[in-house]
N, C-alpha and C positions, 0 to 999 in steps of 0.2 A: 283527786289522786291521778297521777300521771306517771307511767313508767313504760319503758321499752320491753314489750313482751318477749322479743327475741333474746335480749340480754337476760331476762328472768329465766327463760328456758335454758340458757347456757349455764347459769348458776345452778339451777335445779340439777342439771346433768352432772355438774362438777361435784355436787354434794351427795350424789348417790353413794351409798356405802356408809354414810355418817349415821349415827344413831340419833333418834329423836330430832328429826328436822321438821319444822313447821313454818308456815308462812303467815305473816301478820301484816296488816296494813298499818304503816307507821311512817312518820317523817315525810308525808305526802308521797309515799311510794310503797313498795313491797319489801318487807324485811324477812330475811331467812334466819330463823332461830335454830341454833344447834345446841342440844342439851339444855334447853330453856334459857339460852343466853343469846342476845343479839350478836350475829356474826357478820353478815354482809347484807346490804340493801341495794335496791334499784330505785332511783329517782330520776325521772325523765330518761335521758340516755347515759346517765352517770352511775357509777358504782359508788356506794358509800361503804368504805371498808373500816372495820373496827380492828385496828392494828396494835393498840395498846400504847402506853406512854414510852416504853423502852425503844420501840421501833418507829415512833412517830417522826422524829427528825429525818431519819433515813428515808422513810416512805414519802414524805412531803417533797423531797428533793427529786424524786423520780419523774420522768416525763409524763405529763398529763395529770399529775396529782396536785391537789391544793388543800389547804386546811378546811375543815368543816366549820362553818359558822352557823350557829343555830340561834336565831334572834340576833342579839348583838354579841353573843358569847362564842369565843373560839373553843371548840370541843377538842381538847388535847387527847390524842389517842384515836381520833377518827379522821379520815381523809376522804375527799371526793376524788374520783378518778374519771376523767373524761375519756371518750372513745379512743383517742390517740394513745392513751396510756394502757389500754387493755385489749386493743384490737388484735395484736399478735398473740398467738396461742401461748407462747412462753411468758408473755407479760400477764395475760389473764391468769395463768396458772400460778404465777408469782403472787398475785393479789389474793387469790383463793387460799393458797398455802399460808400466807401471812395471817389472814383472818382466822384460819383454823388453828394455827399455832397459838395465837393469843386466846382463842376460845377455850383452850385446854386449861388456862390459868385464870381466866376472867371469873369474876364473882357474879353469880346470878342476881338478877334484880329481885328486890324484895317483893314477895307476893302480896297482892292487895287482898284484904279480908272482905 
């Protein structure tokens, strides 16, 4: 597991005020769950943003963003964002806002028994 602790701290700070935030080791990094749904993750120095299928095409066109490939499969609704895409405060806030907007309508994962 490898992730940028400064980026993780920045995300923690951005999620203050959200209900039910917890951190889970996932996708070889740190994922932030909001309301028991994966919201945003840190892997190496990149953010993995869960933006949903409706905003996916728009998101992947932004500076520093690229599709998330997991194994050999492209994960529609998820994008990786490199530091150039979130370095500026307004860009970072854009990604957090997009993740939180989708989180409101995202379905929670099925609980394992």
